TORLUM-570000 format. One record per residue (C-alpha): residue number from 0; residue in three letters; x, y, z. Coordinates in pm, 1 decimal. Example, Ala and Ser with C-alpha at 12.3 -4.5 7.8 and 13.67 -1.06 7.14 Angstrom:
BEGIN
(gukol 0, "ALA", (1230.0, -450.0, 780.0))
(gukol 1, "SER", (1367.0, -106.0, 714.0))
REM end
This chain:
BEGIN
(gukol 0, "MET", (1401.3, -821.4, -1084.4))
(gukol 1, "LYS", (1449.1, -1184.1, -974.7))
(gukol 2, "LYS", (1240.8, -1129.3, -661.5))
(gukol 3, "ARG", (959.4, -991.2, -873.8))
(gukol 4, "GLU", (968.6, -1288.8, -1109.2))
(gukol 5, "VAL", (960.5, -1528.7, -814.2))
(gukol 6, "ALA", (662.5, -1343.7, -666.8))
(gukol 7, "MET", (475.0, -1364.0, -996.8))
(gukol 8, "LYS", (545.5, -1737.2, -1022.9))
(gukol 9, "LYS", (409.9, -1794.1, -673.1))
(gukol 10, "ARG", (84.6, -1617.4, -762.4))
(gukol 11, "VAL", (-206.0, -1860.7, -724.9))
(gukol 12, "GLU", (-522.9, -1849.5, -929.7))
(gukol 13, "PRO", (-799.9, -1697.3, -714.5))
(gukol 14, "GLU", (-1058.9, -1947.3, -840.7))
(gukol 15, "GLN", (-842.4, -2238.2, -730.5))
(gukol 16, "THR", (-783.9, -2072.1, -394.1))
(gukol 17, "LEU", (-1157.0, -2027.9, -334.9))
(gukol 18, "ARG", (-1222.8, -2384.1, -444.6))
(gukol 19, "ASN", (-966.4, -2514.6, -197.5))
(gukol 20, "GLU", (-1112.1, -2303.1, 80.5))
(gukol 21, "HIS", (-1458.7, -2436.3, 4.0))
(gukol 22, "MET", (-1332.4, -2795.1, 18.5))
(gukol 23, "VAL", (-1168.6, -2730.0, 354.4))
(gukol 24, "ARG", (-1497.4, -2590.6, 487.5))
(gukol 25, "GLN", (-1685.2, -2893.1, 361.8))
(gukol 26, "VAL", (-1442.1, -3125.4, 538.7))
(gukol 27, "ARG", (-1485.6, -2931.7, 861.2))
(gukol 28, "ARG", (-1864.6, -2946.9, 829.7))
(gukol 29, "ALA", (-1843.4, -3319.2, 767.5))
(gukol 30, "GLY", (-1686.1, -3346.6, 1110.2))
(gukol 31, "THR", (-2023.7, -3259.1, 1263.4))
(gukol 32, "PHE", (-2161.2, -3583.5, 1112.5))
(gukol 33, "ILE", (-1971.1, -3764.2, 1386.6))
(gukol 34, "LEU", (-2241.1, -3644.8, 1628.0))
(gukol 35, "ASN", (-2503.1, -3828.0, 1423.2))
(gukol 36, "VAL", (-2299.7, -4146.2, 1427.5))
(gukol 37, "VAL", (-2244.1, -4121.8, 1803.5))
(gukol 38, "LEU", (-2613.8, -4067.9, 1875.5))
(gukol 39, "ALA", (-2717.3, -4350.6, 1644.0))
(gukol 40, "GLY", (-2462.9, -4576.3, 1811.0))
(gukol 41, "ILE", (-2598.0, -4488.1, 2153.9))
(gukol 42, "VAL", (-2953.5, -4583.6, 2047.4))
(gukol 43, "LEU", (-2842.3, -4916.5, 1902.0))
(gukol 44, "ALA", (-2625.9, -4989.6, 2205.4))
(gukol 45, "ALA", (-2916.3, -4917.6, 2440.7))
(gukol 46, "ALA", (-3136.8, -5160.8, 2249.4))
(gukol 47, "LEU", (-2864.6, -5423.2, 2257.2))
(gukol 48, "VAL", (-2800.9, -5378.8, 2630.2))
(gukol 49, "THR", (-3173.5, -5406.3, 2699.3))
(gukol 50, "GLN", (-3196.0, -5735.6, 2515.8))
(gukol 51, "LEU", (-2889.2, -5870.0, 2694.8))
(gukol 52, "VAL", (-3038.0, -5778.8, 3031.2))
(gukol 53, "LEU", (-3365.2, -5948.7, 2946.5))
(gukol 54, "TRP", (-3168.3, -6233.1, 2787.4))
(gukol 55, "ARG", (-3398.1, -6259.9, 2489.4))
(gukol 56, "PHE", (-3428.1, -6117.9, 2140.6))
(gukol 57, "LEU", (-3694.5, -5848.3, 2095.9))
(gukol 58, "LEU", (-3775.9, -5790.8, 1729.1))
(gukol 59, "GLU", (-3992.1, -5485.6, 1792.8))
(gukol 60, "LEU", (-3721.3, -5316.0, 1999.7))
(gukol 61, "THR", (-3457.1, -5393.1, 1740.2))
(gukol 62, "ILE", (-3669.0, -5250.9, 1457.5))
(gukol 63, "ALA", (-3754.1, -4940.1, 1662.2))
(gukol 64, "ALA", (-3388.0, -4880.5, 1757.4))
(gukol 65, "GLY", (-3279.0, -4925.9, 1394.0))
(gukol 66, "ALA", (-3546.4, -4682.5, 1273.7))
(gukol 67, "VAL", (-3446.0, -4422.7, 1531.7))
(gukol 68, "ALA", (-3075.0, -4461.3, 1448.5))
(gukol 69, "LEU", (-3148.0, -4430.5, 1076.6))
(gukol 70, "ALA", (-3362.1, -4122.1, 1137.0))
(gukol 71, "ILE", (-3079.7, -3963.2, 1334.6))
(gukol 72, "LEU", (-2831.9, -4033.7, 1054.8))
(gukol 73, "LEU", (-3062.0, -3900.6, 783.9))
(gukol 74, "SER", (-3242.9, -3620.7, 964.7))
(gukol 75, "LEU", (-3016.2, -3463.6, 1222.0))
(gukol 76, "ARG", (-2787.0, -3190.0, 1092.4))
(gukol 77, "THR", (-2566.2, -2931.1, 1255.8))
(gukol 78, "ALA", (-2475.2, -2587.2, 1117.7))
(gukol 79, "LEU", (-2185.0, -2388.3, 1256.5))
(gukol 80, "GLN", (-2237.2, -2044.4, 1404.7))
(gukol 81, "TRP", (-2139.2, -1865.0, 1084.1))
(gukol 82, "ASP", (-2315.3, -2107.8, 845.7))
(gukol 83, "ARG", (-2662.4, -2107.6, 692.8))
(gukol 84, "ALA", (-2798.9, -2424.1, 531.8))
(gukol 85, "VAL", (-3014.5, -2385.7, 220.5))
(gukol 86, "VAL", (-3272.4, -2666.1, 243.7))
(gukol 87, "LEU", (-3460.5, -2791.0, -62.6))
(gukol 88, "ARG", (-3774.5, -3002.2, -36.9))
(gukol 89, "LEU", (-3858.2, -3205.3, -344.6))
(gukol 90, "GLY", (-3625.2, -2979.3, -544.7))
(gukol 91, "ARG", (-3782.3, -2650.4, -434.9))
(gukol 92, "PHE", (-3651.1, -2400.9, -181.9))
(gukol 93, "HIS", (-3794.1, -2476.6, 159.8))
(gukol 94, "ALA", (-3604.9, -2284.0, 429.6))
(gukol 95, "LEU", (-3277.0, -2158.3, 568.3))
(gukol 96, "LYS", (-3154.0, -2357.2, 866.5))
(gukol 97, "GLY", (-2892.9, -2284.9, 1130.9))
(gukol 98, "PRO", (-2694.5, -2212.6, 1322.0))
(gukol 99, "GLY", (-2707.5, -2512.2, 1554.0))
(gukol 100, "ILE", (-2896.6, -2841.6, 1527.5))
(gukol 101, "PHE", (-3185.9, -2881.1, 1282.6))
(gukol 102, "PHE", (-3381.3, -3171.6, 1137.0))
(gukol 103, "LEU", (-3463.3, -3274.2, 782.9))
(gukol 104, "VAL", (-3743.8, -3490.0, 651.9))
(gukol 105, "PRO", (-3568.0, -3801.0, 522.3))
(gukol 106, "ILE", (-3579.0, -3850.5, 145.1))
(gukol 107, "LEU", (-3784.2, -3530.7, 92.6))
(gukol 108, "ASP", (-3535.2, -3274.3, 220.6))
(gukol 109, "ARG", (-3172.5, -3216.6, 138.3))
(gukol 110, "VAL", (-2916.3, -2947.2, 208.9))
(gukol 111, "ALA", (-2826.5, -2780.6, -121.3))
(gukol 112, "ARG", (-2535.7, -2587.3, 26.3))
(gukol 113, "TYR", (-2390.6, -2447.3, 342.6))
(gukol 114, "VAL", (-2319.0, -2076.7, 301.6))
(gukol 115, "ASP", (-2050.3, -1901.8, 504.9))
(gukol 116, "MET", (-2186.5, -1564.7, 622.0))
(gukol 117, "ARG", (-1854.9, -1421.0, 739.6))
(gukol 118, "ILE", (-1651.5, -1152.0, 565.4))
(gukol 119, "ARG", (-1404.0, -1307.2, 325.1))
(gukol 120, "ALA", (-1095.0, -1170.3, 154.2))
(gukol 121, "THR", (-1032.0, -1276.0, -204.0))
(gukol 122, "GLU", (-711.5, -1199.9, -390.3))
(gukol 123, "PHE", (-734.3, -1129.4, -761.7))
(gukol 124, "SER", (-505.4, -980.5, -1022.1))
(gukol 125, "SER", (-484.9, -846.8, -1373.4))
(gukol 126, "GLU", (-171.5, -929.4, -1571.5))
(gukol 127, "ARG", (-30.0, -734.6, -1865.0))
(gukol 128, "THR", (-318.8, -490.9, -1886.2))
(gukol 129, "LEU", (-273.9, -163.0, -2074.5))
(gukol 130, "THR", (-344.5, 164.5, -1899.0))
(gukol 131, "LYS", (-499.3, 465.6, -2069.8))
(gukol 132, "ASP", (-150.6, 580.1, -2178.2))
(gukol 133, "THR", (-72.3, 228.0, -2314.7))
(gukol 134, "VAL", (160.5, 111.1, -2037.1))
(gukol 135, "PRO", (141.1, -263.8, -1956.9))
(gukol 136, "VAL", (100.3, -320.7, -1582.8))
(gukol 137, "ASN", (30.2, -608.9, -1346.2))
(gukol 138, "VAL", (-206.7, -515.3, -1065.3))
(gukol 139, "ASP", (-281.3, -717.2, -751.5))
(gukol 140, "ALA", (-586.8, -634.9, -540.9))
(gukol 141, "ILE", (-792.3, -771.6, -251.5))
(gukol 142, "CYS", (-1171.3, -780.6, -237.3))
(gukol 143, "PHE", (-1354.0, -797.4, 97.3))
(gukol 144, "TRP", (-1706.0, -934.0, 56.0))
(gukol 145, "LEU", (-1977.4, -1121.8, 241.0))
(gukol 146, "VAL", (-2301.9, -1305.2, 169.2))
(gukol 147, "TRP", (-2595.6, -1126.8, 330.1))
(gukol 148, "ASP", (-2868.8, -1340.4, 168.2))
(gukol 149, "ALA", (-2779.9, -1709.7, 148.3))
(gukol 150, "GLN", (-3095.8, -1791.0, -46.3))
(gukol 151, "LYS", (-3010.6, -1554.9, -333.6))
(gukol 152, "ALA", (-2644.8, -1654.1, -333.4))
(gukol 153, "VAL", (-2734.9, -2018.1, -393.4))
(gukol 154, "LEU", (-3045.8, -1983.5, -611.1))
(gukol 155, "GLU", (-2961.5, -1678.4, -824.5))
(gukol 156, "VAL", (-2608.1, -1771.2, -933.5))
(gukol 157, "GLU", (-2460.1, -2114.4, -1003.3))
(gukol 158, "ASN", (-2121.3, -2058.3, -838.0))
(gukol 159, "TYR", (-2092.8, -1729.6, -654.7))
(gukol 160, "TYR", (-1723.4, -1794.4, -575.1))
(gukol 161, "ARG", (-1636.0, -1796.1, -944.9))
(gukol 162, "ALA", (-1875.5, -1509.8, -1018.5))
(gukol 163, "ILE", (-1705.1, -1288.2, -758.9))
(gukol 164, "VAL", (-1356.6, -1357.0, -896.2))
(gukol 165, "LEU", (-1444.8, -1307.4, -1261.9))
(gukol 166, "SER", (-1640.8, -990.5, -1189.8))
(gukol 167, "ALA", (-1354.9, -848.7, -984.6))
(gukol 168, "GLN", (-1098.0, -923.3, -1254.3))
(gukol 169, "THR", (-1314.8, -769.5, -1526.2))
(gukol 170, "ALA", (-1382.8, -457.1, -1322.1))
(gukol 171, "LEU", (-1011.7, -424.4, -1243.0))
(gukol 172, "ARG", (-916.9, -441.5, -1611.6))
(gukol 173, "ASP", (-1179.2, -181.1, -1697.3))
(gukol 174, "ALA", (-1049.4, 48.5, -1423.8))
(gukol 175, "ILE", (-689.9, 9.7, -1543.6))
(gukol 176, "GLY", (-788.1, 89.8, -1902.6))
(gukol 177, "THR", (-961.8, 413.5, -1801.5))
(gukol 178, "HIS", (-679.8, 553.2, -1584.3))
(gukol 179, "LEU", (-335.1, 684.5, -1659.8))
(gukol 180, "LEU", (-36.2, 515.3, -1497.2))
(gukol 181, "ALA", (28.2, 820.1, -1278.5))
(gukol 182, "GLU", (-332.3, 811.0, -1156.1))
(gukol 183, "LEU", (-305.5, 442.0, -1068.2))
(gukol 184, "LEU", (14.3, 500.0, -871.4))
(gukol 185, "SER", (-100.8, 810.1, -683.0))
(gukol 186, "HIS", (-476.0, 747.6, -639.9))
(gukol 187, "ARG", (-503.3, 385.5, -531.2))
(gukol 188, "GLU", (-777.2, 457.5, -280.5))
(gukol 189, "ALA", (-993.2, 626.5, -543.7))
(gukol 190, "VAL", (-944.8, 334.9, -783.1))
(gukol 191, "GLY", (-1033.8, 88.5, -505.4))
(gukol 192, "LYS", (-1343.8, 288.4, -416.1))
(gukol 193, "ARG", (-1458.6, 289.5, -776.8))
(gukol 194, "LEU", (-1404.0, -86.1, -803.1))
(gukol 195, "GLN", (-1603.5, -141.5, -483.9))
(gukol 196, "GLU", (-1899.0, 55.6, -620.0))
(gukol 197, "VAL", (-1898.4, -131.8, -951.5))
(gukol 198, "LEU", (-1870.9, -475.5, -790.1))
(gukol 199, "ASP", (-2130.5, -401.5, -522.4))
(gukol 200, "HIS", (-2378.1, -285.6, -785.8))
(gukol 201, "LYS", (-2323.4, -608.1, -981.4))
(gukol 202, "THR", (-2326.5, -856.0, -691.5))
(gukol 203, "ASN", (-2605.2, -703.4, -480.9))
(gukol 204, "PRO", (-2880.6, -891.6, -673.0))
(gukol 205, "TRP", (-2697.0, -1211.9, -583.2))
(gukol 206, "GLY", (-2726.1, -1143.7, -210.3))
(gukol 207, "ILE", (-2357.4, -1049.2, -189.0))
(gukol 208, "THR", (-2210.1, -720.5, -68.9))
(gukol 209, "VAL", (-1860.1, -600.9, -158.8))
(gukol 210, "GLN", (-1742.2, -395.8, 136.1))
(gukol 211, "SER", (-1410.4, -270.6, 0.5))
(gukol 212, "VAL", (-1147.2, -327.8, -265.2))
(gukol 213, "GLU", (-782.9, -246.8, -198.1))
(gukol 214, "VAL", (-515.6, -218.9, -466.3))
(gukol 215, "ARG", (-219.9, -397.3, -309.3))
(gukol 216, "ASP", (53.9, -373.9, -570.8))
(gukol 217, "ILE", (115.0, -224.4, -914.2))
(gukol 218, "ILE", (403.0, -377.2, -1108.8))
(gukol 219, "ILE", (536.7, -190.2, -1411.0))
(gukol 220, "PRO", (805.6, -297.0, -1662.1))
(gukol 221, "ARG", (1165.1, -273.3, -1541.9))
(gukol 222, "SER", (1269.0, -43.4, -1827.0))
(gukol 223, "LEU", (988.5, 196.8, -1738.4))
(gukol 224, "GLU", (1096.6, 195.6, -1373.4))
(gukol 225, "ASP", (1447.6, 302.0, -1475.8))
(gukol 226, "ALA", (1308.6, 578.3, -1700.1))
(gukol 227, "MET", (1082.2, 706.9, -1422.3))
(gukol 228, "SER", (1374.5, 703.2, -1178.4))
(gukol 229, "MET", (1587.4, 907.0, -1418.8))
(gukol 230, "GLN", (1298.5, 1147.4, -1472.6))
(gukol 231, "ALA", (1253.2, 1195.7, -1098.0))
(gukol 232, "GLN", (1626.6, 1254.3, -1051.9))
(gukol 233, "ALA", (1631.3, 1509.3, -1334.0))
(gukol 234, "GLU", (1331.9, 1685.3, -1180.9))
(gukol 235, "ARG", (1507.3, 1709.8, -843.3))
(gukol 236, "GLU", (1820.6, 1850.9, -1008.8))
(gukol 237, "ARG", (1608.8, 2106.6, -1194.0))
(gukol 238, "GLN", (1442.4, 2216.2, -870.7))
(gukol 239, "ALA", (1781.2, 2239.8, -699.2))
(gukol 240, "ARG", (1915.2, 2462.0, -978.1))
(gukol 241, "ILE", (1606.5, 2681.9, -962.0))
(gukol 242, "ILE", (1645.7, 2721.8, -585.1))
(gukol 243, "LEU", (2017.5, 2804.0, -625.7))
(gukol 244, "GLY", (1944.6, 3060.0, -897.0))
(gukol 245, "THR", (1673.2, 3219.4, -684.7))
(gukol 246, "ALA", (1915.4, 3244.6, -392.9))
(gukol 247, "GLU", (2181.0, 3407.2, -613.4))
(gukol 248, "THR", (1926.8, 3660.1, -736.3))
(gukol 249, "GLU", (1822.0, 3747.7, -382.2))
(gukol 250, "ILE", (2186.0, 3779.8, -271.6))
(gukol 251, "ALA", (2266.7, 4008.8, -564.7))
(gukol 252, "ALA", (1965.5, 4223.8, -479.9))
(gukol 253, "LYS", (2084.9, 4249.7, -119.3))
(gukol 254, "PHE", (2434.0, 4354.0, -236.6))
(gukol 255, "VAL", (2285.4, 4623.9, -455.9))
(gukol 256, "GLU", (2078.1, 4747.7, -163.9))
(gukol 257, "ALA", (2384.4, 4746.6, 67.1))
(gukol 258, "ALA", (2592.4, 4944.1, -187.5))
(gukol 259, "LYS", (2347.9, 5234.0, -204.4))
(gukol 260, "PRO", (2483.0, 5414.1, 109.6))
(gukol 261, "TYR", (2837.6, 5411.3, -41.2))
(gukol 262, "GLN", (2725.1, 5561.1, -371.2))
(gukol 263, "ASN", (2876.1, 5912.0, -428.3))
(gukol 264, "ASN", (3030.3, 5898.0, -78.6))
(gukol 265, "PRO", (3412.0, 5839.0, -104.1))
(gukol 266, "VAL", (3465.2, 5891.3, 268.8))
(gukol 267, "ALA", (3231.7, 5604.4, 351.2))
(gukol 268, "VAL", (3410.9, 5385.8, 97.7))
(gukol 269, "ARG", (3751.2, 5461.3, 258.3))
(gukol 270, "LEU", (3620.2, 5390.5, 606.4))
(gukol 271, "ARG", (3478.5, 5061.9, 486.6))
(gukol 272, "ALA", (3813.3, 4970.6, 323.8))
(gukol 273, "MET", (4002.5, 5056.7, 642.8))
(gukol 274, "ASN", (3762.6, 4845.1, 846.7))
(gukol 275, "MET", (3808.8, 4547.9, 614.8))
(gukol 276, "LEU", (4187.3, 4586.4, 635.5))
(gukol 277, "TYR", (4175.5, 4602.1, 1013.4))
(gukol 278, "GLU", (3958.1, 4293.1, 1037.7))
(gukol 279, "GLY", (4206.6, 4110.4, 817.7))
(gukol 280, "LEU", (4504.2, 4213.5, 1031.7))
(gukol 281, "ARG", (4338.6, 4077.5, 1344.3))
(gukol 282, "GLU", (4375.0, 3719.0, 1219.6))
(gukol 283, "ASN", (4687.0, 3533.0, 1331.0))
(gukol 284, "GLY", (4972.6, 3518.7, 1080.9))
(gukol 285, "THR", (4795.1, 3732.3, 826.8))
(gukol 286, "LEU", (4980.4, 3851.4, 517.4))
(gukol 287, "ILE", (4804.8, 4123.4, 322.5))
(gukol 288, "ILE", (4919.3, 4270.0, -9.6))
(gukol 289, "VAL", (4755.0, 4599.1, -104.8))
(gukol 290, "PRO", (4828.7, 4853.7, -378.2))
(gukol 291, "SER", (5026.2, 5159.0, -270.2))
(gukol 292, "SER", (4756.4, 5384.4, -407.3))
(gukol 293, "ALA", (4509.5, 5229.3, -161.2))
(gukol 294, "VAL", (4753.2, 5289.4, 128.8))
(gukol 295, "GLU", (4800.8, 5653.3, 29.8))
(gukol 296, "SER", (4425.7, 5701.8, -10.3))
(gukol 297, "MET", (4374.7, 5576.3, 347.4))
(gukol 298, "ASN", (4659.3, 5804.7, 480.3))
(gukol 299, "LEU", (4832.4, 5524.2, 671.1))
(gukol 300, "GLY", (5189.9, 5629.4, 594.0))
(gukol 301, "ALA", (5263.8, 5341.4, 359.7))
(gukol 302, "ILE", (5433.5, 5038.9, 517.9))
(gukol 303, "GLY", (5521.3, 5211.1, 844.7))
(gukol 304, "GLY", (5159.6, 5298.3, 906.8))
(gukol 305, "LEU", (5053.2, 4944.8, 836.3))
(gukol 306, "ALA", (5318.4, 4803.7, 1073.4))
(gukol 307, "ALA", (5202.0, 5037.0, 1349.3))
(gukol 308, "LEU", (4847.7, 4927.2, 1288.4))
(gukol 309, "ALA", (4954.5, 4560.1, 1309.3))
(gukol 310, "GLN", (5132.2, 4620.2, 1642.8))
(gukol 311, "ARG", (4801.3, 4714.8, 1799.5))
(gukol 312, "GLY", (4684.1, 4350.1, 1761.4))
(gukol 313, "ALA", (4761.0, 4061.8, 1997.9))
(gukol 314, "ILE", (4993.3, 3882.3, 1748.2))
(gukol 315, "PRO", (5219.1, 4066.5, 1503.2))
(gukol 316, "ASN", (5101.9, 4054.0, 1145.0))
(gukol 317, "GLN", (5279.9, 4132.2, 821.4))
(gukol 318, "THR", (5145.2, 4362.2, 561.6))
(gukol 319, "VAL", (5324.4, 4423.6, 239.6))
(gukol 320, "ALA", (5217.9, 4722.1, 40.5))
(gukol 321, "GLY", (5295.0, 4706.8, -319.3))
(gukol 322, "SER", (5174.4, 4825.1, -647.3))
(gukol 323, "VAL", (4988.0, 4620.6, -900.3))
(gukol 324, "ASN", (5158.1, 4605.6, -1233.3))
(gukol 325, "TYR", (4904.7, 4624.1, -1516.6))
(gukol 326, "GLY", (5050.7, 4551.7, -1855.9))
(gukol 327, "GLY", (5412.8, 4573.3, -1729.0))
(gukol 328, "GLY", (5391.0, 4938.1, -1615.8))
(gukol 329, "GLY", (5297.3, 5116.7, -1297.4))
(gukol 330, "ASP", (5464.9, 5302.8, -1011.1))
(gukol 331, "SER", (5644.6, 5148.3, -717.9))
(gukol 332, "PRO", (5584.8, 5278.9, -362.3))
REM end
């Protein structure tokens, strides 16, 4: 229980996670601006070295070098292999640039946004949502998506990061509310497939494709876990009792079938009794007590016959023939 509470406390808001990832990407892209600075510095240094060599100040060269350096700083841009730059000219969409080096018209053009075209995994969750059978559950899922049209992703929706997260959370809550708890636990793949279809249909006009949604974890109340565990244990005990009863029935049927040859055949019954007695006498240190009527019915000569029968074995055995006293009466041998 404590581990679960700690895990829930560590859960980070997906919007904040995406925002942080976007900031990290922006910082990395800003690193490419160093190339502009280096190139501009090289141009200015070349102009300075030229003037030092000639040992005189050249206004035209200085102005030209400054203009070229400024143009490099304002015009030269670099897009990473997986990035596409959405360029606006005078506020209207102009073109998609990248990957690699591209140029902008100073003052007229600007990069509205760099769009990452790779597949991304976004975690989202739904807390304390009721299932169809009114059970509160916390569900964690992962959405794999990518931007296939950078122009639509930037122009059609204000913040597609936030739109993806909110749409995924809403679709997850709807899916939870239309499924029973047992269905959520046993058909995660079907629930994920349904979520993928709903999200893809919603985000496709934005230039975004949802490739798959995977339900990672379903957390139910502790009391319900205990009840389900008791139910499963009771079900196993019931199945075990059913199997045992079925076995007893089959064994009884086999006994009835085995007794049919002895029915109305006293000779077969006596032979079977003698065989059982002999098998018992073969064991070491066996003591057998039988009624005298049984000894007489098998014609073994009472105790003497039994002793002779025991002497045929490898180790002497003792057999005591006696009568069974029912209700205090009966005959002695």
